[in-house]
C-alpha positions in Angstrom: 79.0 -30.4 27.0 82.7 -30.8 27.0 83.2 -27.4 28.9 86.8 -28.2 29.1 86.8 -27.5 25.2 84.8 -24.7 24.8 88.0 -22.6 24.5 89.5 -24.5 21.9 85.9 -24.8 19.7 85.5 -21.3 19.8 88.8 -20.4 18.5 87.8 -23.0 15.6 84.2 -21.7 15.1 86.0 -18.2 14.7 89.0 -19.2 12.4 86.3 -21.2 10.2 83.6 -19.5 10.7 84.8 -16.1 9.4 84.5 -17.4 5.5 81.4 -17.6 3.9 79.6 -20.3 4.1 78.0 -21.9 0.8 75.0 -23.3 2.5 72.8 -22.1 5.2 73.1 -25.7 7.5 77.3 -24.8 7.6 76.4 -21.2 9.4 73.4 -22.8 11.5 75.6 -25.2 12.8 78.5 -22.6 13.4 76.6 -20.1 14.7 74.3 -22.6 17.0 77.5 -23.7 18.4 78.9 -20.7 19.7 75.1 -20.2 20.9 75.4 -23.3 22.7 78.4 -23.1 24.2 78.0 -19.0 24.5 74.9 -19.8 26.9 76.4 -22.9 28.7 79.6 -20.4 29.9 76.8 -18.2 31.3 77.5 -15.2 28.2 73.7 -15.2 27.4 73.6 -11.6 25.4 76.6 -13.2 23.0 74.7 -16.6 23.2 71.5 -15.1 22.3 73.0 -13.1 19.1 74.5 -16.1 18.1 71.3 -18.1 18.2 69.4 -15.2 16.8 71.4 -15.5 13.5 71.5 -19.5 13.8 67.6 -19.6 13.7 67.8 -17.4 10.6 70.1 -19.6 8.8 67.2 -22.6 9.4 64.7 -20.7 8.4 66.0 -20.3 5.1 64.0 -22.2 2.6 67.2 -21.7 -0.3 70.5 -22.6 -0.3 70.4 -19.8 -3.2 71.7 -22.2 -6.0 70.5 -21.9 -9.2 70.0 -25.5 -10.1 70.0 -27.1 -6.8 68.2 -24.5 -4.4 67.4 -27.0 -1.8 70.9 -28.6 -1.6 72.1 -27.4 2.0 69.3 -25.9 3.8 68.3 -27.0 7.2 65.2 -28.0 6.6 62.8 -29.4 9.3 66.2 -31.6 10.6 67.8 -30.7 14.0 64.4 -29.9 16.3 65.8 -30.6 19.3 68.7 -28.1 18.8 66.3 -25.2 17.2 64.1 -25.4 20.4 66.9 -25.2 22.6 68.3 -22.1 20.4 64.7 -20.6 20.9 65.3 -20.7 24.8 68.2 -19.2 24.4 67.7 -16.4 21.7 64.6 -15.9 24.1 66.3 -15.8 27.2 67.5 -12.3 26.4 
């Protein structure tokens, strides 16, 4: 909610979010942050799209790692953020 930092933050998300993410929780945070910022800026289509992507990562039950499939999953954390992302995803 630091609107003066949104542009800088989006730039960082573009830079670091472009690389493949090894863990679903990292991708959830990247896309979730983008959704919250875009929504706050009034860009509802972009915010809804990012929110749906973030929620997809939140629903993953496995990291894809053979020996540690639960490492890096979102699990039951971030319930408040999930609720906000769900509202954003349904707004469009």
